[in-house]
KOLGU-798993 format. One line per 10 residues: their letters; for each residue x negated, y, z negated of N, C-alpha, C, O, CB. Coordinates in Angstrom, 2 decimals. Atoms other than C-alpha are relative to their C-alpha. Glycine has a CB too. Example, Ala and Ser with C-alpha at 12.3 -4.5 7.8 and 13.67 -1.06 7.14 Angstrom:
2
AS) -0.89:-1.19:0.00:-12.30:-4.50:-7.80:-0.90:1.20:0.00:-1.94:1.18:-0.66:0.99:0.03:-1.25; 0.82:-1.19:0.06:-13.67:-1.06:-7.14:0.77:1.09:-0.73:0.26:2.20:-0.90:-0.41:0.46:1.42
This chain:
137
MVAEAEAAPP) 1.44:0.25:0.77:52.99:-12.67:-35.24:-1.13:0.00:1.00:-1.08:-0.90:1.83:-0.05:-1.48:-0.82; 1.15:0.14:-1.35:49.93:-12.17:-32.84:-1.19:-1.19:-1.04:-1.67:-1.18:-2.17:-1.04:2.20:0.63; 1.12:1.54:0.25:47.59:-15.57:-33.26:-1.26:0.88:-0.19:-1.67:1.45:0.82:-0.26:-1.40:1.67; 1.40:0.18:-0.15:44.20:-14.67:-34.58:-0.92:-0.15:0.99:-0.80:-1.24:1.55:-0.21:-0.74:-0.49; 0.59:0.03:-0.87:41.59:-14.00:-32.20:-1.45:-0.90:-0.18:-2.30:-0.44:-0.94:-0.01:1.26:0.31; 0.89:-0.01:0.08:39.00:-16.16:-31.76:-1.02:0.68:-0.71:-0.50:1.78:-0.88:0.00:-0.05:0.69; 1.38:-0.88:0.22:35.34:-14.56:-33.28:-1.04:-0.46:1.08:-1.69:-1.51:1.12:-0.73:-0.25:-1.61; 0.82:0.17:-1.27:33.51:-14.29:-30.17:-1.85:0.29:-0.26:-2.33:1.35:-0.67:0.73:1.24:1.19; 1.48:-0.28:0.39:29.47:-14.82:-30.49:-0.47:1.22:0.35:-0.28:2.09:1.20:-0.92:-0.91:0.56; 1.32:-1.60:0.51:27.05:-12.20:-31.55:-0.65:0.15:1.68:-0.87:-0.80:2.42:-2.01:-0.66:-1.70
PPPAAEPAMI) 0.64:0.02:-1.21:25.53:-10.58:-28.31:-1.17:-0.40:-0.16:-1.62:-0.84:-1.22:-0.02:1.10:0.64; 1.43:0.50:0.20:22.31:-11.35:-27.58:-0.91:1.34:-0.15:-0.68:2.44:0.35:-0.52:-0.99:1.35; 0.21:-1.47:-0.07:19.81:-9.00:-28.68:-0.23:0.79:1.44:-0.11:0.19:2.51:-1.21:0.26:-0.85; 0.02:-0.89:-0.83:19.20:-5.89:-26.49:-0.81:-0.19:0.88:-1.87:0.02:0.30:-0.12:0.99:-0.42; 1.35:-0.29:-0.31:16.69:-6.20:-23.74:0.18:1.32:0.66:1.23:1.92:0.87:-0.75:-1.10:0.88; 0.54:-0.90:-0.71:14.87:-3.58:-22.04:-0.29:-0.75:1.23:-0.49:-1.94:1.47:-1.10:0.64:-0.66; 0.14:0.21:-1.41:14.49:-2.93:-18.35:-1.87:-0.09:-0.02:-2.67:0.27:-0.89:0.84:1.48:1.04; 1.84:0.35:0.08:10.58:-3.94:-17.19:0.20:0.20:1.61:1.32:-0.11:2.02:-0.83:-2.01:-0.76; 0.24:-0.05:-1.07:9.73:-3.30:-13.68:-1.86:-0.97:0.08:-2.76:-0.53:-0.64:0.26:1.70:0.37; 1.15:0.69:0.00:6.56:-5.61:-13.10:-0.79:0.35:2.05:0.11:0.51:2.88:0.59:-1.97:-0.56
VSTYPDKAAA) 0.62:-0.79:-1.68:4.29:-4.42:-9.03:-1.33:-1.22:-0.22:-2.18:-1.49:-1.06:-0.73:2.50:0.02; 1.47:0.80:-0.85:1.78:-6.75:-7.54:0.34:0.21:1.65:1.37:0.68:2.13:-0.15:-2.16:-0.40; 0.23:-0.39:-0.60:0.32:-6.81:-4.37:-0.09:-1.33:1.29:-0.37:-2.37:0.70:-0.83:0.81:-0.56; -0.17:1.41:-0.33:0.49:-9.70:-1.86:-0.94:0.06:1.53:-1.12:1.05:2.24:1.86:-0.50:0.13; 0.80:-0.72:-1.51:-1.70:-10.24:1.36:0.66:0.02:1.31:-0.02:0.38:2.28:-1.33:-0.78:0.44; -1.02:0.76:-0.93:1.27:-11.34:3.78:1.46:0.30:-0.76:1.54:0.43:-1.98:-0.38:-1.83:0.10; -1.19:0.20:0.29:5.00:-11.17:3.58:0.05:-0.99:-0.37:0.37:-1.03:-1.56:0.77:0.18:0.70; -0.51:1.11:0.49:5.38:-14.36:3.26:-0.81:-0.40:-1.01:-0.34:-1.37:-1.60:0.18:-0.96:0.91; 0.04:0.68:1.51:3.09:-14.90:0.13:1.17:1.01:-0.54:2.16:0.43:-1.00:-1.77:0.12:-1.01; -0.90:-1.06:0.91:5.17:-11.93:-1.33:1.74:-0.65:-0.04:2.38:-0.60:-1.09:-0.07:1.86:0.92
SGAAADLVGA) -0.90:0.78:-0.51:8.19:-13.72:-0.05:0.73:-0.86:-0.81:1.90:-0.96:-1.17:-0.51:-0.62:0.84; -0.24:1.55:0.56:7.48:-17.07:-1.69:-0.12:0.36:-1.24:0.24:-0.52:-2.03:-1.05:-1.28:0.41; -0.02:0.46:1.09:6.81:-15.70:-4.73:0.79:0.51:-1.05:0.86:0.26:-2.25:-1.03:-0.05:-0.27; -1.35:-0.46:0.43:9.92:-13.40:-4.88:0.92:-1.14:-0.39:1.62:-1.11:-1.40:0.66:0.80:1.11; -1.22:1.22:-0.09:12.01:-17.12:-4.03:-0.21:-0.66:-1.45:0.51:-1.01:-2.37:-0.25:-1.36:1.44; 0.21:1.00:1.72:10.26:-18.75:-6.92:0.15:0.43:-1.23:0.28:-0.33:-2.19:-1.34:-0.49:-0.36; -0.32:-0.56:1.57:10.71:-16.17:-9.78:1.35:0.26:0.15:1.97:-0.21:-0.81:-0.84:1.46:-0.57; -0.88:-0.45:0.73:13.86:-14.75:-9.31:0.89:-1.33:0.12:1.86:-0.99:-0.55:0.56:1.42:0.43; 0.46:1.15:-0.32:14.60:-18.72:-8.35:0.14:-0.83:-1.65:0.96:-1.73:-1.89:-1.59:0.21:0.75; 0.92:0.31:1.25:13.11:-19.46:-11.94:0.77:1.39:-0.98:0.46:1.56:-2.16:-2.13:0.16:0.44
GLAACVNISE) -1.09:-1.14:0.95:15.52:-16.45:-13.47:-1.07:1.01:-0.80:-0.87:1.65:-1.84:1.19:-1.00:-1.47; 0.51:-0.69:1.20:12.55:-14.84:-14.54:-0.39:1.57:0.78:-1.17:2.37:0.27:-1.50:-0.97:-0.79; -0.31:-1.48:-0.95:13.06:-11.59:-11.74:1.78:-0.21:-0.04:2.45:-1.20:-0.32:-0.87:-0.05:2.14; -1.34:-0.17:-0.30:16.50:-10.52:-11.15:-0.08:0.70:1.23:1.04:0.69:1.74:0.80:0.71:-1.05; 0.41:-0.28:-1.21:15.35:-9.05:-8.14:-1.43:0.70:0.36:-2.11:1.16:-0.56:0.99:0.70:0.43; 2.19:0.27:-0.55:11.29:-8.55:-5.90:0.64:1.09:1.43:1.02:0.71:2.54:-1.01:-2.78:0.83; 0.38:-0.62:-1.56:11.50:-5.78:-3.32:-0.87:0.30:0.60:-1.84:0.69:-0.06:0.32:0.84:0.31; 1.71:0.73:-0.85:8.83:-6.23:-0.84:-0.38:1.38:0.93:0.64:2.07:1.04:0.31:-1.92:1.53; -0.05:-1.32:-1.35:7.71:-3.12:1.91:-1.73:0.16:-0.18:-2.56:0.07:-1.08:1.22:2.01:-0.47; 1.24:0.90:-0.77:4.81:-3.55:4.13:-1.28:1.64:-1.05:-0.84:2.51:-1.81:0.19:-0.05:2.86
ISSFYSWEGK) 1.19:-0.77:0.30:1.83:-1.21:2.93:-1.42:0.16:0.62:-1.84:-0.69:1.40:-0.22:-0.33:-1.03; 1.31:0.25:-0.22:-1.70:-0.09:3.39:-0.87:0.24:-1.39:-0.45:1.08:-2.18:-0.45:0.90:1.19; 0.83:-0.43:0.81:-4.49:-0.07:0.91:-1.12:0.32:0.30:-1.63:-0.06:1.36:-0.08:-0.60:-0.75; 1.16:-0.03:-0.40:-7.60:1.27:0.46:-0.40:-0.24:-1.92:0.33:0.10:-2.85:-0.46:1.54:1.10; 0.21:0.38:0.64:-9.58:-0.01:-2.21:-1.68:-0.83:-0.19:-2.15:-1.54:0.70:1.06:-0.38:0.01; 1.28:-0.01:0.27:-13.09:-0.62:-3.71:-0.69:-1.17:-0.30:-0.73:-1.46:-1.49:-0.16:0.75:-0.87; -0.14:1.60:0.73:-14.41:-4.42:-3.65:-1.36:-0.78:0.35:-1.76:-1.12:1.47:1.48:-1.04:0.72; 1.69:0.08:0.06:-17.92:-5.41:-4.32:-0.99:0.52:0.34:-2.03:0.18:0.92:-0.42:-0.69:0.35; 0.91:-1.24:-0.45:-19.26:-2.45:-4.13:0.31:0.95:2.24:-0.20:1.91:2.83:-2.06:-1.09:-0.24; -0.40:-0.80:-0.88:-17.50:-1.75:-0.66:1.28:0.52:0.21:2.19:-0.13:-0.31:-0.29:-0.42:0.85
MMEDEREHIA) -1.13:-0.49:-0.57:-14.79:0.23:0.74:0.60:-0.50:1.08:0.22:-0.48:2.25:-0.16:1.07:0.25; -0.68:0.89:-0.35:-12.02:-1.86:1.47:1.25:0.82:0.72:1.91:1.73:0.21:0.25:-0.93:-1.16; -2.28:-0.37:-0.41:-8.37:-1.16:3.74:0.70:-1.20:0.43:0.28:-1.94:1.32:0.54:1.26:1.73; -0.83:1.28:-0.59:-5.88:-3.79:4.20:1.08:1.20:0.56:1.67:2.14:0.03:0.71:-1.49:-1.35; -1.13:-1.00:-0.87:-3.74:-2.12:6.89:1.74:-0.51:-0.08:2.71:0.08:0.40:-0.52:-0.08:1.90; -1.54:1.01:-0.33:-0.49:-4.96:6.36:0.30:-0.94:-1.41:0.96:-1.97:-1.53:-0.29:-1.39:1.62; -0.13:0.36:1.11:-0.89:-5.37:2.72:1.54:-0.06:-0.70:2.24:0.93:-0.45:-0.87:0.77:-0.58; -1.66:-0.03:0.83:2.70:-6.07:0.66:-0.03:0.03:-1.28:-0.62:-0.74:-2.02:0.96:-1.26:0.17; -0.37:-0.41:1.62:3.81:-4.53:-2.56:1.40:-0.51:0.09:2.28:-0.52:0.96:-0.09:1.83:-0.52; -1.29:1.16:0.21:6.34:-6.74:-4.31:0.52:0.78:-1.65:-0.28:1.05:-2.55:-0.75:-2.26:-0.16
IFKTTSDRKE) -0.95:-1.24:1.36:8.43:-4.62:-7.34:0.44:-1.57:-0.54:0.72:-2.37:0.36:1.94:1.60:0.72; -0.72:0.97:0.81:9.65:-7.55:-9.78:0.78:0.92:-1.19:0.23:1.66:-2.01:-1.14:-1.19:-0.64; -0.42:-0.67:1.02:12.87:-6.32:-11.80:0.09:-1.10:-1.12:0.02:-2.31:-0.90:1.27:0.76:0.34; -0.15:0.88:0.96:13.26:-7.79:-14.98:-0.01:0.33:-1.12:0.06:1.55:-1.14:-0.67:-0.78:0.03; -1.05:-0.66:0.79:14.23:-7.43:-18.38:-1.91:-0.23:-1.48:-2.90:-0.93:-1.27:2.31:-1.30:-0.25; 0.77:0.19:0.89:11.76:-7.18:-21.66:-0.80:-1.15:-0.70:-1.97:-1.22:-1.07:0.53:0.41:-0.56; 0.25:1.18:0.51:12.20:-10.74:-22.95:-0.62:-1.09:0.87:-1.03:-2.11:0.31:1.11:-0.39:-0.49; 0.21:0.64:-1.38:11.25:-12.33:-19.22:-1.16:0.44:0.30:-1.25:-0.06:1.42:0.96:0.29:1.10; 0.94:-1.38:-0.77:8.07:-9.86:-18.33:-1.35:-0.74:-0.30:-2.30:-0.56:0.46:0.11:1.96:-0.89; 1.20:0.34:0.61:5.44:-11.69:-20.23:0.16:-1.54:0.77:-0.92:-1.73:1.32:-0.07:0.16:-1.87
ELKERIGATH) 0.05:0.81:-0.42:6.24:-14.93:-18.85:-0.07:-0.14:1.48:-0.52:-1.10:2.11:0.67:-0.43:-0.55; -0.31:-0.14:-1.62:7.09:-13.63:-15.20:-1.45:0.15:0.40:-1.93:-0.48:1.35:1.07:1.45:0.55; 1.07:-0.52:-0.13:3.64:-11.80:-15.67:-1.07:-1.33:0.89:-1.66:-1.44:1.96:-0.41:0.55:-1.56; 1.43:0.84:-0.02:1.48:-15.13:-16.47:0.71:-1.09:1.71:0.04:-1.58:2.61:-0.36:-1.31:-2.17; -0.53:0.74:-1.47:4.00:-16.98:-13.45:-0.97:0.95:1.78:-1.46:0.61:2.86:2.41:0.46:0.01; 0.63:-0.80:-0.99:2.61:-14.19:-11.37:-1.16:-0.38:0.08:-1.48:-0.96:1.12:0.01:1.31:-0.16; 0.90:0.49:-0.58:-0.88:-14.79:-12.16:-0.58:-1.55:0.20:-1.72:-1.94:0.45:-0.67:0.65:-0.43; 0.41:1.87:-0.33:-0.88:-18.77:-11.81:0.00:-0.04:1.40:-0.54:-0.93:2.05:1.27:-1.37:-0.59; -0.75:0.67:-1.70:0.45:-18.57:-8.24:-0.49:1.33:0.58:0.30:1.58:1.49:2.23:-0.35:0.27; 0.25:-1.08:-0.93:-1.11:-15.30:-6.80:-1.05:-0.53:0.71:-1.79:-1.38:0.21:-0.31:1.37:-0.60
PYDVPEIAEI) 0.98:1.14:-0.95:-3.34:-16.37:-3.56:-1.21:1.52:-0.34:-2.28:1.52:0.27:0.70:-0.60:2.39; 1.89:-0.95:0.18:-6.14:-12.84:-4.96:-0.47:-0.58:-0.96:0.17:-1.07:-1.90:-0.24:1.86:-0.47; 0.84:0.39:1.44:-8.74:-13.80:-7.18:-0.16:0.62:-1.21:-0.58:0.16:-2.27:-1.18:-0.09:0.17; 0.13:-0.53:1.13:-8.37:-10.78:-9.01:1.95:0.63:0.92:2.15:1.10:2.04:-1.83:1.18:-0.49; -1.37:-0.42:-0.57:-4.31:-9.98:-8.36:0.18:1.57:-0.92:-0.49:1.78:-1.94:1.43:-1.41:-0.38; -0.27:-1.21:0.06:-3.26:-6.58:-9.02:1.96:-0.33:-1.10:2.92:-0.40:-0.34:-0.11:0.77:1.99; -0.90:0.04:0.91:-0.13:-7.08:-12.25:0.25:0.89:-0.73:-0.16:0.70:-1.88:-0.11:-0.77:-0.60; -0.52:-1.28:0.37:1.17:-3.93:-13.18:1.23:0.54:-0.50:2.07:0.85:0.34:-0.11:0.56:0.83; -0.99:0.12:0.32:3.75:-3.30:-15.63:0.42:1.92:0.11:-0.34:2.88:0.00:-0.02:-0.96:-1.39; -0.50:-1.60:-0.31:5.87:0.20:-15.00:1.33:0.33:-1.03:2.50:-0.05:-1.00:0.60:0.19:1.89
AISDINGPYM) -1.03:-0.13:1.40:7.56:1.44:-18.25:1.19:0.41:0.54:0.96:0.94:1.62:-0.43:1.14:-1.25; -1.26:-0.99:-0.38:10.88:2.84:-17.53:0.52:0.15:-1.28:0.42:-0.55:-2.29:1.19:-0.58:1.09; -0.57:-0.49:1.66:12.81:5.04:-20.14:1.26:0.03:0.52:2.16:0.09:-0.32:-0.55:1.64:-0.89; -1.94:-0.01:0.08:16.31:5.07:-18.62:0.18:-0.88:1.25:-0.57:-1.02:2.22:1.05:1.90:0.27; -0.56:0.74:-0.99:18.49:2.78:-16.72:1.48:-0.04:0.09:1.96:-0.42:-0.98:-0.48:-1.22:-0.11; -0.66:-0.35:0.42:21.89:3.45:-15.76:0.77:-1.91:-0.44:0.37:-2.97:0.04:0.51:1.26:0.89; -0.33:1.01:0.50:24.04:0.70:-17.62:0.65:-1.14:0.92:0.27:-2.30:0.81:0.71:0.41:-0.95; -0.63:1.53:-1.16:26.06:-1.70:-14.87:-1.24:-0.44:0.59:-1.57:-1.60:0.34:1.24:0.42:1.61; 1.73:0.50:-0.18:22.43:-2.02:-13.46:-0.73:-0.94:-0.64:-1.47:-1.83:-0.22:-0.87:0.96:-0.29; 1.49:0.59:0.66:20.73:-2.98:-16.65:0.94:-1.52:-0.64:0.41:-2.58:-0.98:-0.99:1.40:-1.69
RWLAASTRSP) -0.71:1.11:0.20:24.03:-5.27:-17.49:-0.30:-1.21:0.82:-0.24:-2.37:0.43:1.24:0.33:0.14; -0.19:1.08:-0.89:23.51:-7.05:-14.31:-1.66:-0.58:0.00:-2.03:-1.75:-0.11:0.71:0.56:1.61; 1.66:0.50:0.39:19.47:-7.06:-14.56:-0.14:-1.54:-1.64:-0.72:-2.62:-1.74:-0.99:2.12:-0.78; 0.06:0.88:1.10:20.13:-8.65:-18.20:0.66:-1.46:0.35:0.03:-2.37:-0.19:0.73:0.71:-1.22; -0.54:1.18:-0.02:22.30:-11.65:-17.17:-0.38:-0.69:1.22:-0.03:-1.86:1.28:1.34:0.09:-0.18; 0.97:0.49:-1.62:20.27:-12.34:-13.28:-1.43:-0.27:-1.15:-2.40:-0.70:-0.53:-0.37:1.87:1.80; 1.10:0.86:0.83:17.54:-13.33:-16.37:0.16:-0.30:-1.33:-0.69:-0.29:-2.23:-1.23:0.61:-0.01; -0.28:1.01:2.01:18.93:-14.85:-19.74:-0.75:-1.39:0.80:-1.93:-1.51:0.49:2.68:-0.56:-0.90; 0.36:0.75:0.30:18.24:-17.87:-18.44:-0.92:-0.52:1.20:-0.94:0.30:2.12:0.91:-0.55:-0.53; -0.14:0.44:-1.20:16.52:-20.26:-15.75:0.17:-0.35:1.12:-0.52:-0.40:2.14:0.03:-0.07:0.07
TAATTTTAPD) -0.67:-0.25:-1.17:19.01:-20.77:-13.94:0.81:0.80:0.66:1.51:0.45:1.61:0.39:-0.59:0.10; -0.29:-1.27:-0.33:20.04:-17.31:-13.56:1.00:0.07:1.24:0.83:-0.91:1.97:-1.27:0.70:0.24; -0.70:-1.22:-0.87:22.52:-15.32:-11.09:-0.40:-1.30:1.35:-1.44:-1.59:1.93:-1.01:2.16:0.00; -0.19:1.24:-0.93:23.69:-18.35:-8.75:0.21:0.25:1.24:-0.01:-0.42:2.25:1.03:-0.82:-0.32; -1.07:-0.46:-1.21:25.66:-16.03:-6.52:-0.71:1.15:0.62:-1.45:2.05:0.23:1.63:0.54:-0.56; 0.75:-1.02:-1.22:24.66:-14.21:-3.67:0.42:1.19:0.40:0.10:1.57:1.53:-0.06:-0.52:1.24; -0.55:-0.83:-0.39:26.61:-11.19:-3.96:-0.68:1.07:-1.10:-0.76:0.90:-2.31:1.44:-0.30:0.16; 0.37:-0.80:0.50:25.07:-8.07:-4.73:0.68:1.05:-1.02:1.63:1.58:-0.45:-0.40:0.31:0.80; -0.95:-0.86:0.56:26.55:-5.72:-7.54:-0.21:1.27:0.85:-1.19:1.79:1.40:-0.17:0.21:-1.60; -0.94:-1.27:-0.68:28.90:-2.83:-6.16:-0.93:1.16:-1.08:-0.84:1.24:-2.31:2.30:-0.14:-0.34
DGRGGGP) 0.91:-1.39:0.32:26.18:0.54:-6.61:1.01:1.30:0.16:0.73:2.43:-0.22:-1.45:0.20:1.23; -0.64:-1.09:-0.81:29.18:2.50:-4.93:-0.59:0.48:1.37:0.14:0.94:2.24:0.04:1.13:-0.82; 0.85:-0.19:-1.43:26.21:3.04:-1.96:0.22:-1.33:1.17:-0.12:-1.23:2.35:-1.85:0.08:-0.46; -0.34:0.76:-1.12:27.47:-0.42:-0.35:-1.34:-1.11:0.51:-1.46:-1.86:1.47:0.42:1.15:1.18; 1.57:0.53:-0.20:23.63:-1.71:-0.87:-0.11:-0.87:-1.33:0.62:-0.69:-2.31:-1.34:1.41:0.06; 0.25:0.81:1.47:22.36:-4.26:-3.60:-1.06:0.59:-0.53:-1.42:1.68:-0.08:-0.32:-1.61:0.04; 0.96:-0.49:1.07:19.74:-3.72:-6.11:-1.28:0.28:0.49:-2.16:0.70:-0.28:-0.16:-0.94:-1.08
């Protein structure tokens, strides 16, 4: 006779993927924000790249030749807290905090994303999921 298995707890509500974009004046500011937000479990991953930006500020055309864009990967249940934290700690007077809608994402990556943003103590491992390309998120 096979012993009856204990009932597994119900799965958490399904979270949807979310990407939040913000620009920073330098790599140190972007990296600091990334470390803080990943460490808090609000983002599973942050990609940072150097960019050039053209914009209007106080009636003048401006160019920042070495600004940095950060792409924060999170879930729908953590995105509002993530956006609030970006705004509260951002060095700009008027920071960009833009959400990019994601209509589709592969299952293994979504499962990793959800697990990494489940709680403030999420993702203590330093290994990236195997996506078949040999690289990280």
